[in-house]
Phi, psi and omega in degrees: 000318179296322179296318180297315179296317180297319180294319179298317181297315181297317180296317179298312182290329181297310182293327179289334185263003182304316178299326178291320184295331181297331182255014184291343179284347179285152178304143182294336179289349180246040184301137178257157181304143182244132181294344177291145177287167182302312184295327180291321179297314180292323178297317179296315180298315180296322180294315180297320179296314180295335179273359179085007178270073190291326182294314179290326178298319179300320180298316182290322177296318179293325177301313180298314182298320184280328180278326181237062185295339182262002180290151181295341180260009182297320180292325176297315182296317180294318178297315181292330175296316178295317180295324178296317177297321179297313180295331179280356180083010178267075191290326179296315178296321179297318180299318180297320179290323177294323177297317178296322179299315181293325179287318183285324183231087183305331180294340180256013185298323179296317179297316181297317181294321180294311182295326177295315178297326181297328179296327176290325178298318183294331181262010175080014178270065185292329180296330178297322179286318183291327183288338181231066183289139174250104184269000181275309181282121181301328179294320179290325175295322178298315179294325177298319176298319179295322179298318178291324177296320179294331178272008179065022175268077188293327180295311180294319178299318179297320179297319181291314180294327179294334181293346179275346183294139178057033176247155181268358184256028183250015183298328183284346181230021181302131180097350182259333187296311180298323178297315182291322178297323178297318179291326177296320179293325176296320178295318179294328181278352182285127181261122180287148172282133181278113182300324181290323177293321178299318179293321182296313183288336174288329176292327179279320180218102182310132179094340185293326179295324178291324176295321177301326179280357177099006181251077185288332175294316176294327180296315179296317180296318179298319179296317181295317183293340176266316185292318183296307178299323179294319179295318179294321178298318180293321183290323185256013184300321180267330183283314184217089187298321182298312179297320181296322179294317179300315180294323180295315178297318178300317179297320179296317179299314179293326179296312178294323178296323179293322178296312179295319179297325178293320178298309181293321181299322179294320179294318179295320180298320179296314180295321182295316181296319180290322178295320178296321179296316180294317181298315179295324180295312183289337178280329187256345182295139180300325182233085176294159183307324182291345181275349181276137180051046183259005180221143173232129184290150172249119190289349179295144183300139179086005180232000000 
């Protein structure tokens, strides 16, 4: 039944929007009047957004904003256009629209600044957020904590999240602070594998460094690739000197490779554990960064 209703809505709006679609190749800043009514344009945009078609949704939201700039839902349309671009991964375009939102509607400047900063978070530019901290807006402080958490600076992240305890400005993130502090403590308690120690013990016993990093299958393989050529070189040293030399060189190459692999493996293991902790945290936290300031009201009745 839901599929039938959705299909009916799309067909109705599609035929109504054909004249608009004919001029869709024109720049959005030169929007022409559209025969669709205001509510139909927003319905189509909302449907496309809910269906995950963010690029087309952005076009329809911008159409509404440019054709009906004085409508009470114009700020909603502009915000949703920016959010659609953000969801589509077009972060540069999203930033420009958020900037326009903050300039056009000063009351929404905090929302615009937060969502703009969030686009840097999504592409891993955490230093951009850390370099320009906003300690006034609780949402921006929350994002600052996440930026430090993503950089594995658990101590600093814990300090920022702790600043929310016993504060009255935590309603938008209520229930998440204690969870995040627990994860920060897990990060602080996490002991890194020492790459130099891994290389050292591999030099003493081939494969042992890989086992130290938690890769015992690789450790066994590393031991075999060193021990077998070395054993063959020793066995054939008098019988076939040429073959023995080849095996000895092969063993040395694998031996040095195992030492280097143990060093790199320990570093990779450290990064993997921290990445897994961050991934699980952002998946399980009640209020992930993207859920903050994710709605702007439309004053029209029924919205």
